Gaussian input, Z-matrix of N, CA and C with variables (Angstrom, degrees):
# hf/3-21g

backbone

0 1
 N
 C     1     B1
 C     2     B2     1     A1
 N     3     B3     2     A2     1     D1
 C     4     B4     3     A3     2     D2
 C     5     B5     4     A4     3     D3
 N     6     B6     5     A5     4     D4
 C     7     B7     6     A6     5     D5
 C     8     B8     7     A7     6     D6
 N     9     B9     8     A8     7     D7
 C    10    B10     9     A9     8     D8
 C    11    B11    10    A10     9     D9
 N    12    B12    11    A11    10    D10
 C    13    B13    12    A12    11    D11
 C    14    B14    13    A13    12    D12
 N    15    B15    14    A14    13    D13
 C    16    B16    15    A15    14    D14
 C    17    B17    16    A16    15    D15
 N    18    B18    17    A17    16    D16
 C    19    B19    18    A18    17    D17
 C    20    B20    19    A19    18    D18
 N    21    B21    20    A20    19    D19
 C    22    B22    21    A21    20    D20
 C    23    B23    22    A22    21    D21
 N    24    B24    23    A23    22    D22
 C    25    B25    24    A24    23    D23
 C    26    B26    25    A25    24    D24
 N    27    B27    26    A26    25    D25
 C    28    B28    27    A27    26    D26
 C    29    B29    28    A28    27    D27
 N    30    B30    29    A29    28    D28
 C    31    B31    30    A30    29    D29
 C    32    B32    31    A31    30    D30
 N    33    B33    32    A32    31    D31
 C    34    B34    33    A33    32    D32
 C    35    B35    34    A34    33    D33
 N    36    B36    35    A35    34    D34
 C    37    B37    36    A36    35    D35
 C    38    B38    37    A37    36    D36
 N    39    B39    38    A38    37    D37
 C    40    B40    39    A39    38    D38
 C    41    B41    40    A40    39    D39
 N    42    B42    41    A41    40    D40
 C    43    B43    42    A42    41    D41
 C    44    B44    43    A43    42    D42
 N    45    B45    44    A44    43    D43
 C    46    B46    45    A45    44    D44
 C    47    B47    46    A46    45    D45
 N    48    B48    47    A47    46    D46
 C    49    B49    48    A48    47    D47
 C    50    B50    49    A49    48    D48
 N    51    B51    50    A50    49    D49
 C    52    B52    51    A51    50    D50
 C    53    B53    52    A52    51    D51
 N    54    B54    53    A53    52    D52
 C    55    B55    54    A54    53    D53
 C    56    B56    55    A55    54    D54
 N    57    B57    56    A56    55    D55
 C    58    B58    57    A57    56    D56
 C    59    B59    58    A58    57    D57
 N    60    B60    59    A59    58    D58
 C    61    B61    60    A60    59    D59
 C    62    B62    61    A61    60    D60
 N    63    B63    62    A62    61    D61
 C    64    B64    63    A63    62    D62
 C    65    B65    64    A64    63    D63
 N    66    B66    65    A65    64    D64
 C    67    B67    66    A66    65    D65
 C    68    B68    67    A67    66    D66
 N    69    B69    68    A68    67    D67
 C    70    B70    69    A69    68    D68
 C    71    B71    70    A70    69    D69
 N    72    B72    71    A71    70    D70
 C    73    B73    72    A72    71    D71
 C    74    B74    73    A73    72    D72
 N    75    B75    74    A74    73    D73
 C    76    B76    75    A75    74    D74
 C    77    B77    76    A76    75    D75
 N    78    B78    77    A77    76    D76
 C    79    B79    78    A78    77    D77
 C    80    B80    79    A79    78    D78
 N    81    B81    80    A80    79    D79
 C    82    B82    81    A81    80    D80
 C    83    B83    82    A82    81    D81
 N    84    B84    83    A83    82    D82
 C    85    B85    84    A84    83    D83
 C    86    B86    85    A85    84    D84
 N    87    B87    86    A86    85    D85
 C    88    B88    87    A87    86    D86
 C    89    B89    88    A88    87    D87
 N    90    B90    89    A89    88    D88
 C    91    B91    90    A90    89    D89
 C    92    B92    91    A91    90    D90
 N    93    B93    92    A92    91    D91
 C    94    B94    93    A93    92    D92
 C    95    B95    94    A94    93    D93
 N    96    B96    95    A95    94    D94
 C    97    B97    96    A96    95    D95
 C    98    B98    97    A97    96    D96
 N    99    B99    98    A98    97    D97
 C   100   B100    99    A99    98    D98
 C   101   B101   100   A100    99    D99
 N   102   B102   101   A101   100   D100
 C   103   B103   102   A102   101   D101
 C   104   B104   103   A103   102   D102
 N   105   B105   104   A104   103   D103
 C   106   B106   105   A105   104   D104
 C   107   B107   106   A106   105   D105
 N   108   B108   107   A107   106   D106
 C   109   B109   108   A108   107   D107
 C   110   B110   109   A109   108   D108
 N   111   B111   110   A110   109   D109
 C   112   B112   111   A111   110   D110
 C   113   B113   112   A112   111   D111
 N   114   B114   113   A113   112   D112
 C   115   B115   114   A114   113   D113
 C   116   B116   115   A115   114   D114
 N   117   B117   116   A116   115   D115
 C   118   B118   117   A117   116   D116
 C   119   B119   118   A118   117   D117
 N   120   B120   119   A119   118   D118
 C   121   B121   120   A120   119   D119
 C   122   B122   121   A121   120   D120
 N   123   B123   122   A122   121   D121
 C   124   B124   123   A123   122   D122
 C   125   B125   124   A124   123   D123
 N   126   B126   125   A125   124   D124
 C   127   B127   126   A126   125   D125
 C   128   B128   127   A127   126   D126
 N   129   B129   128   A128   127   D127
 C   130   B130   129   A129   128   D128
 C   131   B131   130   A130   129   D129
 N   132   B132   131   A131   130   D130
 C   133   B133   132   A132   131   D131
 C   134   B134   133   A133   132   D132
 N   135   B135   134   A134   133   D133
 C   136   B136   135   A135   134   D134
 C   137   B137   136   A136   135   D135
 N   138   B138   137   A137   136   D136
 C   139   B139   138   A138   137   D137
 C   140   B140   139   A139   138   D138
 N   141   B141   140   A140   139   D139
 C   142   B142   141   A141   140   D140
 C   143   B143   142   A142   141   D141
 N   144   B144   143   A143   142   D142
 C   145   B145   144   A144   143   D143
 C   146   B146   145   A145   144   D144
 N   147   B147   146   A146   145   D145
 C   148   B148   147   A147   146   D146
 C   149   B149   148   A148   147   D147
 N   150   B150   149   A149   148   D148
 C   151   B151   150   A150   149   D149
 C   152   B152   151   A151   150   D150
 N   153   B153   152   A152   151   D151
 C   154   B154   153   A153   152   D152
 C   155   B155   154   A154   153   D153
 N   156   B156   155   A155   154   D154
 C   157   B157   156   A156   155   D155
 C   158   B158   157   A157   156   D156
 N   159   B159   158   A158   157   D157
 C   160   B160   159   A159   158   D158
 C   161   B161   160   A160   159   D159
 N   162   B162   161   A161   160   D160
 C   163   B163   162   A162   161   D161
 C   164   B164   163   A163   162   D162
 N   165   B165   164   A164   163   D163
 C   166   B166   165   A165   164   D164
 C   167   B167   166   A166   165   D165
 N   168   B168   167   A167   166   D166
 C   169   B169   168   A168   167   D167
 C   170   B170   169   A169   168   D168
 N   171   B171   170   A170   169   D169
 C   172   B172   171   A171   170   D170
 C   173   B173   172   A172   171   D171
 N   174   B174   173   A173   172   D172
 C   175   B175   174   A174   173   D173
 C   176   B176   175   A175   174   D174

   B1=1.3795
   B2=1.4757
   B3=1.2769
   B4=1.5011
   B5=1.4776
   B6=1.2107
   B7=1.6001
   B8=1.4516
   B9=1.5256
   B10=1.5074
   B11=1.5721
   B12=1.4137
   B13=1.4702
   B14=1.5266
   B15=1.3784
   B16=1.4905
   B17=1.5419
   B18=1.3229
   B19=1.4228
   B20=1.5593
   B21=1.1992
   B22=1.5671
   B23=1.5014
   B24=1.3328
   B25=1.4561
   B26=1.5933
   B27=1.3962
   B28=1.3799
   B29=1.5563
   B30=1.3192
   B31=1.5286
   B32=1.5119
   B33=1.3327
   B34=1.4011
   B35=1.5573
   B36=1.3877
   B37=1.5091
   B38=1.4703
   B39=1.2971
   B40=1.5347
   B41=1.4600
   B42=1.3956
   B43=1.4517
   B44=1.4611
   B45=1.4282
   B46=1.5036
   B47=1.5002
   B48=1.3179
   B49=1.5064
   B50=1.5714
   B51=1.3056
   B52=1.3988
   B53=1.5655
   B54=1.3825
   B55=1.5326
   B56=1.6357
   B57=1.4236
   B58=1.4823
   B59=1.4424
   B60=1.2287
   B61=1.5343
   B62=1.3876
   B63=1.3344
   B64=1.6060
   B65=1.5628
   B66=1.2471
   B67=1.4408
   B68=1.5793
   B69=1.4048
   B70=1.4849
   B71=1.5490
   B72=1.2529
   B73=1.4397
   B74=1.5245
   B75=1.4022
   B76=1.3868
   B77=1.5426
   B78=1.2919
   B79=1.4046
   B80=1.5197
   B81=1.2524
   B82=1.5435
   B83=1.6016
   B84=1.3335
   B85=1.4907
   B86=1.4620
   B87=1.2878
   B88=1.4491
   B89=1.6365
   B90=1.3256
   B91=1.5370
   B92=1.5215
   B93=1.1384
   B94=1.6199
   B95=1.4126
   B96=1.3962
   B97=1.3202
   B98=1.5888
   B99=1.3472
   B100=1.4246
   B101=1.5124
   B102=1.3421
   B103=1.4081
   B104=1.6263
   B105=1.2483
   B106=1.4659
   B107=1.4189
   B108=1.2533
   B109=1.6192
   B110=1.4249
   B111=1.4451
   B112=1.4483
   B113=1.5136
   B114=1.5596
   B115=1.3873
   B116=1.5489
   B117=1.1587
   B118=1.4685
   B119=1.6054
   B120=1.2339
   B121=1.4713
   B122=1.4547
   B123=1.2832
   B124=1.4390
   B125=1.5827
   B126=1.3710
   B127=1.4696
   B128=1.4992
   B129=1.3102
   B130=1.3773
   B131=1.4789
   B132=1.3691
   B133=1.4162
   B134=1.5181
   B135=1.3360
   B136=1.4672
   B137=1.5139
   B138=1.2463
   B139=1.4549
   B140=1.6092
   B141=1.3037
   B142=1.4135
   B143=1.6226
   B144=1.3046
   B145=1.3564
   B146=1.5298
   B147=1.3055
   B148=1.4477
   B149=1.4755
   B150=1.3171
   B151=1.4754
   B152=1.5866
   B153=1.3844
   B154=1.4222
   B155=1.5434
   B156=1.2975
   B157=1.4336
   B158=1.5595
   B159=1.2325
   B160=1.5061
   B161=1.5372
   B162=1.2755
   B163=1.4200
   B164=1.5074
   B165=1.2444
   B166=1.4020
   B167=1.5934
   B168=1.3238
   B169=1.4359
   B170=1.4979
   B171=1.3880
   B172=1.4521
   B173=1.5246
   B174=1.2998
   B175=1.4859
   B176=1.5136
   A1=105.36
   A2=120.28
   A3=123.71
   A4=103.20
   A5=113.95
   A6=120.67
   A7=114.98
   A8=116.48
   A9=122.62
   A10=105.18
   A11=119.67
   A12=118.39
   A13=106.98
   A14=114.60
   A15=120.70
   A16=111.72
   A17=114.45
   A18=124.38
   A19=106.76
   A20=123.36
   A21=120.33
   A22=106.81
   A23=122.32
   A24=124.59
   A25=106.20
   A26=119.11
   A27=123.18
   A28=110.44
   A29=115.64
   A30=120.49
   A31=105.11
   A32=118.84
   A33=120.73
   A34=116.84
   A35=107.37
   A36=114.42
   A37=113.28
   A38=118.39
   A39=124.13
   A40=115.89
   A41=116.85
   A42=124.48
   A43=104.00
   A44=118.39
   A45=122.86
   A46=107.13
   A47=111.84
   A48=121.72
   A49=112.30
   A50=111.54
   A51=117.90
   A52=111.52
   A53=114.11
   A54=118.20
   A55=101.53
   A56=105.80
   A57=114.14
   A58=108.50
   A59=114.80
   A60=123.02
   A61=115.54
   A62=116.68
   A63=119.47
   A64=108.74
   A65=113.71
   A66=117.05
   A67=113.36
   A68=116.18
   A69=116.62
   A70=106.00
   A71=115.73
   A72=122.53
   A73=110.73
   A74=123.78
   A75=124.07
   A76=110.94
   A77=118.59
   A78=122.89
   A79=111.38
   A80=120.16
   A81=123.06
   A82=104.14
   A83=109.15
   A84=115.68
   A85=110.03
   A86=118.32
   A87=119.89
   A88=119.59
   A89=108.07
   A90=113.55
   A91=111.71
   A92=115.90
   A93=124.74
   A94=113.02
   A95=122.57
   A96=127.33
   A97=110.95
   A98=118.23
   A99=119.11
   A100=108.49
   A101=114.66
   A102=115.70
   A103=100.00
   A104=114.19
   A105=128.32
   A106=119.95
   A107=112.13
   A108=121.00
   A109=110.94
   A110=119.86
   A111=122.39
   A112=105.50
   A113=109.39
   A114=111.21
   A115=122.66
   A116=126.77
   A117=131.37
   A118=102.20
   A119=124.11
   A120=131.40
   A121=110.89
   A122=127.64
   A123=126.78
   A124=110.60
   A125=115.03
   A126=118.66
   A127=108.04
   A128=109.85
   A129=122.27
   A130=116.63
   A131=121.81
   A132=123.57
   A133=110.61
   A134=119.33
   A135=124.46
   A136=109.83
   A137=127.83
   A138=128.65
   A139=112.65
   A140=109.81
   A141=119.64
   A142=106.66
   A143=121.40
   A144=124.63
   A145=117.91
   A146=112.61
   A147=126.53
   A148=110.07
   A149=120.25
   A150=131.39
   A151=107.41
   A152=108.82
   A153=117.62
   A154=108.23
   A155=116.43
   A156=122.35
   A157=113.01
   A158=115.93
   A159=121.95
   A160=112.66
   A161=114.75
   A162=124.01
   A163=111.00
   A164=119.72
   A165=131.82
   A166=109.82
   A167=117.80
   A168=119.68
   A169=116.26
   A170=113.15
   A171=115.56
   A172=110.72
   A173=118.67
   A174=122.88
   A175=105.65
   D1=143.39
   D2=175.47
   D3=-77.89
   D4=146.38
   D5=-179.21
   D6=-63.81
   D7=-31.76
   D8=-179.79
   D9=-70.89
   D10=-26.97
   D11=-175.27
   D12=-79.38
   D13=-36.04
   D14=178.67
   D15=-63.74
   D16=-41.29
   D17=-179.49
   D18=-72.43
   D19=-33.73
   D20=176.99
   D21=-71.55
   D22=-40.70
   D23=-178.99
   D24=-62.31
   D25=-43.01
   D26=-179.67
   D27=-60.07
   D28=-44.60
   D29=-174.67
   D30=-65.24
   D31=-49.23
   D32=-178.68
   D33=-54.03
   D34=-30.54
   D35=177.23
   D36=-83.71
   D37=-0.03
   D38=176.52
   D39=93.44
   D40=10.18
   D41=179.92
   D42=-80.91
   D43=159.48
   D44=175.73
   D45=-148.40
   D46=152.90
   D47=179.79
   D48=-70.60
   D49=119.36
   D50=-174.38
   D51=-87.11
   D52=-42.39
   D53=172.71
   D54=-162.57
   D55=156.71
   D56=173.80
   D57=-111.88
   D58=137.06
   D59=175.47
   D60=-111.43
   D61=-167.17
   D62=175.61
   D63=-71.41
   D64=-57.88
   D65=-169.72
   D66=-105.04
   D67=-13.17
   D68=-177.66
   D69=-142.71
   D70=154.85
   D71=167.46
   D72=-112.95
   D73=140.30
   D74=178.97
   D75=-96.95
   D76=121.28
   D77=177.90
   D78=-111.32
   D79=144.17
   D80=-170.97
   D81=-128.86
   D82=142.52
   D83=164.88
   D84=-101.68
   D85=105.85
   D86=-178.20
   D87=-57.73
   D88=-19.39
   D89=179.37
   D90=-76.44
   D91=-29.12
   D92=-178.60
   D93=-110.90
   D94=-28.36
   D95=179.61
   D96=86.57
   D97=9.14
   D98=-173.25
   D99=-87.40
   D100=145.73
   D101=-172.82
   D102=-128.40
   D103=138.54
   D104=178.94
   D105=-134.80
   D106=136.61
   D107=-179.49
   D108=-80.81
   D109=126.10
   D110=171.82
   D111=-116.99
   D112=123.84
   D113=177.34
   D114=-60.13
   D115=159.58
   D116=-164.61
   D117=-98.69
   D118=29.52
   D119=177.48
   D120=-82.45
   D121=145.38
   D122=170.72
   D123=-65.40
   D124=-36.26
   D125=177.59
   D126=-121.40
   D127=129.66
   D128=175.50
   D129=-109.81
   D130=124.07
   D131=-174.34
   D132=-53.45
   D133=145.80
   D134=-177.93
   D135=-59.77
   D136=-52.06
   D137=177.42
   D138=-41.80
   D139=-52.77
   D140=-170.58
   D141=-74.43
   D142=-37.32
   D143=172.81
   D144=-59.52
   D145=-37.07
   D146=175.53
   D147=-67.91
   D148=-44.72
   D149=-177.85
   D150=-60.59
   D151=-49.29
   D152=-179.57
   D153=-57.85
   D154=-56.87
   D155=178.97
   D156=-51.73
   D157=-44.60
   D158=178.27
   D159=-62.12
   D160=-46.55
   D161=-176.63
   D162=-63.05
   D163=-38.76
   D164=-177.23
   D165=-89.71
   D166=3.07
   D167=-177.30
   D168=53.18
   D169=39.46
   D170=-177.17
   D171=-114.94
   D172=28.25
   D173=-177.00
   D174=-71.35

């Protein structure tokens, strides 16, 4: 999955970028308070993208 597609799905679910790091960005779901690290690669493997969406309740 492309990183921009994953970020778009996170924004649609109400999540927002908390901070940007060198190798990861931290995204937060304000409804649940869950924070998840998203790698800064252009392409993110499908199982990892699904886990990130599931953990942030953005499925």
